C-alpha positions as CSV (number, residue, x, y, z in Angstrom):
1,M,58.8,84.3,69.5
2,K,56.9,86.7,67.5
3,I,59.0,88.6,65.1
4,P,59.4,92.3,66.1
5,K,58.2,94.8,63.4
6,R,61.7,96.2,63.0
7,L,63.2,92.8,62.3
8,Q,60.5,91.6,59.8
9,P,62.3,93.1,56.8
10,L,65.6,91.2,57.6
11,V,63.6,88.0,58.0
12,D,61.8,88.7,54.6
13,D,65.2,89.3,52.9
14,G,66.8,86.2,54.4
15,L,69.3,88.1,56.6
16,V,67.7,86.7,59.6
17,D,66.4,83.1,59.8
18,E,64.8,83.1,63.3
19,V,64.3,85.5,66.2
20,V,65.1,83.4,69.3
21,R,64.5,85.8,72.1
22,Q,65.0,89.4,73.3
23,M,68.2,89.7,75.3
24,M,68.0,93.2,76.6
25,S,66.4,96.7,76.2
26,G,68.7,99.7,77.0
27,K,68.8,103.5,76.7
28,E,69.4,103.4,72.9
29,A,68.5,100.0,71.6
30,T,66.8,96.7,72.1
31,V,69.0,93.6,71.5
32,Y,67.7,90.2,70.2
33,M,69.3,86.9,69.8
34,V,68.8,85.7,66.2
35,R,69.8,82.9,64.0
36,S,71.5,84.1,60.9
37,G,73.5,82.0,58.3
38,G,73.1,79.0,60.6
39,E,74.8,80.8,63.5
40,L,73.5,82.5,66.7
41,R,74.1,86.3,66.4
42,C,72.9,89.6,67.9
43,A,70.5,92.0,66.2
44,K,70.7,95.4,67.8
45,V,67.6,97.4,66.9
46,Y,68.2,101.2,67.5
47,K,65.5,103.2,69.1
48,E,64.3,106.3,67.3
49,A,65.7,109.6,68.6
50,D,62.6,110.7,70.5
51,K,62.4,107.4,72.2
52,R,66.1,107.2,73.3
53,S,67.1,108.3,76.7
54,F,70.8,108.8,75.7
55,K,71.5,112.5,76.1
56,K,74.1,115.0,74.9
57,A,74.3,113.5,71.4
58,V,75.6,116.7,70.0
59,Q,79.0,116.6,71.8
60,Y,79.5,113.1,70.7
61,Q,78.9,113.9,67.0
62,E,81.4,116.8,67.0
63,G,84.1,116.0,64.5
64,R,82.1,113.5,62.6
65,K,82.5,114.1,58.8
66,V,79.4,114.3,56.6
67,R,80.2,114.0,52.9
68,S,77.2,115.7,51.5
69,G,76.9,119.5,52.0
70,R,73.1,119.2,51.7
71,R,73.0,116.5,54.5
72,A,75.2,118.6,56.7
73,R,73.1,121.7,56.3
74,A,69.9,119.7,56.9
75,M,71.4,118.1,60.0
76,E,72.4,121.6,61.3
77,K,69.0,123.0,60.7
78,G,67.1,120.1,62.2
79,T,64.8,119.5,59.4
80,R,63.0,116.2,59.1
81,Y,65.4,115.0,56.4
82,G,68.2,116.3,58.6
83,R,67.0,114.3,61.6
84,E,66.8,111.2,59.4
85,Q,70.3,111.7,58.2
86,Q,71.5,112.3,61.7
87,E,70.0,109.0,62.9
88,E,71.7,107.2,59.9
89,T,75.0,108.8,60.8
90,W,74.6,107.8,64.5
91,Q,73.9,104.2,63.6
92,N,76.6,103.8,61.0
93,A,79.1,105.3,63.4
94,E,79.0,102.1,65.5
95,V,79.5,99.8,62.5
96,S,82.5,101.9,61.4
97,A,83.9,102.0,64.9
98,L,83.5,98.1,65.1
99,Y,85.4,97.5,61.9
100,R,88.1,100.1,62.7
101,L,88.7,98.7,66.3
102,A,88.7,95.0,65.2
103,A,91.3,95.8,62.6
104,A,93.4,97.5,65.4
105,G,93.2,94.4,67.6
106,V,90.6,95.7,70.0
107,R,88.4,93.1,71.5
108,V,84.9,94.1,70.1
109,P,82.0,92.0,68.5
110,E,82.5,91.2,64.8
111,P,80.0,93.2,62.9
112,F,78.0,91.8,59.9
113,G,76.4,95.0,58.7
114,C,73.7,97.5,59.5
115,V,70.3,97.3,57.6
116,D,67.3,99.7,58.2
117,G,68.5,100.6,61.8
118,V,69.4,97.1,62.7
119,L,73.0,96.1,63.5
120,L,73.9,92.4,63.0
121,M,76.9,91.2,65.0
122,E,78.7,88.5,66.7
123,L,77.1,86.9,69.8
124,I,79.7,87.0,72.6
125,T,79.5,83.7,74.7
126,D,81.3,82.4,77.8
127,S,83.2,79.2,78.2
128,E,80.1,77.2,78.5
129,G,78.6,78.7,75.3
130,D,76.1,80.7,77.1
131,V,75.6,84.5,76.6
132,A,78.6,86.2,78.2
133,P,77.8,88.2,81.3
134,R,78.4,92.0,81.7
135,L,81.3,93.0,83.8
136,S,78.8,94.5,86.3
137,E,77.4,91.0,87.0
138,I,80.8,89.4,87.9
139,S,82.5,89.1,91.3
140,M,86.2,88.6,91.5
141,S,89.3,88.4,93.8
142,S,91.7,91.3,94.2
143,Q,94.2,89.6,91.9
144,Q,91.6,89.0,89.3
145,A,90.5,92.7,89.5
146,L,94.1,93.9,89.0
147,A,94.5,91.7,86.0
148,G,91.1,92.6,84.5
149,H,91.7,96.3,85.0
150,D,95.1,95.9,83.3
151,L,93.5,94.2,80.3
152,L,91.0,97.0,79.8
153,M,93.5,99.7,80.1
154,R,95.4,98.0,77.3
155,E,92.1,98.0,75.2
156,V,91.6,101.7,76.0
157,V,95.2,102.3,74.7
158,R,94.6,100.3,71.5
159,M,91.4,102.2,70.9
160,L,93.1,105.5,71.2
161,C,95.9,104.3,69.0
162,A,93.2,103.7,66.4
163,G,92.0,107.2,67.0
164,L,88.8,106.5,68.9
165,V,87.6,107.0,72.4
166,H,84.5,105.0,73.6
167,G,82.9,107.9,75.3
168,D,80.5,106.0,77.4
169,L,82.6,103.1,78.9
170,S,81.6,101.5,82.0
171,E,81.0,98.0,83.6
172,F,77.6,97.9,81.9
173,N,79.0,97.8,78.4
174,V,81.8,95.4,78.8
175,L,81.2,91.7,78.3
176,Q,83.3,88.9,79.8
177,D,84.0,85.9,77.7
178,A,86.5,83.1,78.3
179,S,89.5,85.2,77.2
180,G,88.6,88.4,79.0
181,P,86.7,91.7,78.5
182,V,84.9,92.5,75.2
183,I,83.9,96.1,74.7
184,I,80.4,96.8,73.3
185,D,78.1,99.8,72.5
186,L,79.9,102.2,70.4
187,P,77.6,104.5,68.5
188,Q,78.8,107.5,70.6
189,A,82.5,106.6,69.9
190,V,84.4,110.0,69.2
191,D,87.3,110.8,67.0
192,A,90.2,111.6,69.5
193,S,91.8,114.2,67.2
194,A,88.6,115.9,66.0
195,N,86.4,116.2,69.2
196,N,87.1,118.8,71.7
197,H,85.6,116.6,74.4
198,A,87.8,113.6,73.7
199,E,90.2,114.1,76.6
200,F,87.4,114.6,79.1
201,M,85.6,111.5,77.8
202,L,88.6,109.2,77.8
203,E,89.5,110.3,81.5
204,R,85.7,109.6,82.4
205,D,85.8,106.2,80.7
206,V,88.9,105.1,82.6
207,Q,87.6,106.6,85.9
208,K,84.4,104.6,85.6
209,I,86.2,101.3,84.9
210,T,88.7,101.9,87.6
211,E,86.1,102.7,90.2
212,Y,84.3,99.3,89.3
213,Y,87.5,97.2,89.7
214,A,88.5,99.2,92.8
215,Q,85.5,97.5,94.7
216,F,87.7,94.4,94.6
217,A,91.2,96.1,94.6
218,P,90.9,99.4,96.4
219,E,94.5,100.4,95.5
220,L,93.4,101.2,92.1
221,L,91.8,104.3,93.4
222,E,95.3,105.8,93.8
223,T,96.1,105.4,90.0
224,R,95.7,108.0,87.3
225,F,95.7,105.9,84.1
226,G,93.4,108.3,82.2
227,K,95.6,111.3,82.5
228,E,98.8,109.1,81.9
229,I,97.3,107.7,78.6
230,W,96.1,111.0,77.3
231,A,99.5,112.7,78.1
232,L,101.2,109.9,76.1
233,Y,98.8,110.4,73.3
234,E,99.3,114.2,73.1
235,A,103.1,113.7,73.2
236,G,102.9,111.2,70.3
237,D,104.4,108.5,72.4
238,L,101.4,106.2,72.7
239,H,101.5,102.8,71.1
240,P,99.7,99.5,71.9
241,D,102.5,98.1,73.9
242,V,103.6,101.3,75.8
243,P,104.2,100.6,79.5
244,L,101.8,102.2,81.9
245,S,102.4,103.0,85.5
246,G,99.1,104.6,86.5
247,Y,101.2,107.6,87.9
248,F,100.8,111.0,86.5
249,A,102.5,114.2,87.9
250,E,100.1,117.1,87.6
251,D,101.3,120.5,86.2
252,L,100.9,122.7,89.2
253,Q,101.9,125.9,87.5
254,K,99.2,128.4,88.2
255,A,97.0,129.2,85.3
256,D,96.6,132.7,83.9
257,V,92.8,133.0,84.3
258,A,92.7,136.4,82.5
259,E,94.5,134.9,79.4
260,V,92.2,131.9,79.4
261,L,89.1,134.1,79.5
262,D,90.5,136.2,76.6
263,V,91.0,133.1,74.6
264,I,87.5,132.0,75.2
265,S,86.1,135.4,74.3
266,Y,88.0,135.5,71.1
267,A,86.8,132.0,70.2
268,L,83.2,133.0,70.8
269,S,83.6,136.1,68.8
270,E,85.1,134.2,65.9
271,E,82.3,131.6,66.0
272,E,79.7,134.5,66.0
273,E,81.3,135.9,63.0
274,R,81.4,132.5,61.3
275,Q,77.8,132.0,61.9
276,Q,76.9,135.4,60.5
277,R,78.9,134.8,57.4
278,R,77.1,131.5,56.9
279,R,73.7,133.2,57.3
280,D,74.7,136.0,54.9
281,A,75.7,133.4,52.4
282,E,72.5,131.5,52.7
283,D,70.5,134.7,52.4
284,G,72.3,135.4,49.2
285,D,71.6,132.0,47.5
């Protein structure tokens, strides 16, 4: 096929030998099958920010560290340079997450680096050597659904033990190879300890996966793995082999609404003061 413009530099540099075909085009990237180093691999070409349909990027980037103060200020102000740096940070986040999760034993594609907004990684295949299907494309028995759900809950636990939450997990970004599920699409992965939305995102990830498998095993709708996993994490009791029951007893103690509102008001006031101090400091430079 004709070499896409974004892949031409990788071909020129010898990182890609041949572009075989386009595999898919999603909300944040277009993925191609390429030949690299004599092997078939994936080339994920990230779309520019104004062409992506992935929303709420700010809440995913909360807690991500930026080493350079200049870069951080530019990203906060939304300058052209800042937007470029934000894009680079977004893309590098997936590479970092892939290496981190692979080291923790999570089943993810092996990464081979990210160059000019193109991520080269392992091509996941099925038992016949064909491109592995997405979980959404598979039908299964009740027994298979229960087993598959259990495997993915273990992967979610391993991810959290490595300090990460996927943030957008569903049947559309899980591939099924001969050995089971493989998790893909990780640029929005969040740091569990640094992102205030991590608990909500983890519970949403688990809910989406559970609802998918519940089509084949309806009893899964009665489980509460997301809350159980997060409670274990908060208590410091989470480890890769921790037994899970799917049961979670909700704390039914009535919340003090007035106290909660006071805490929120105080936090907002503190943030306003912090922003004012930052503006005063910048004006003084």
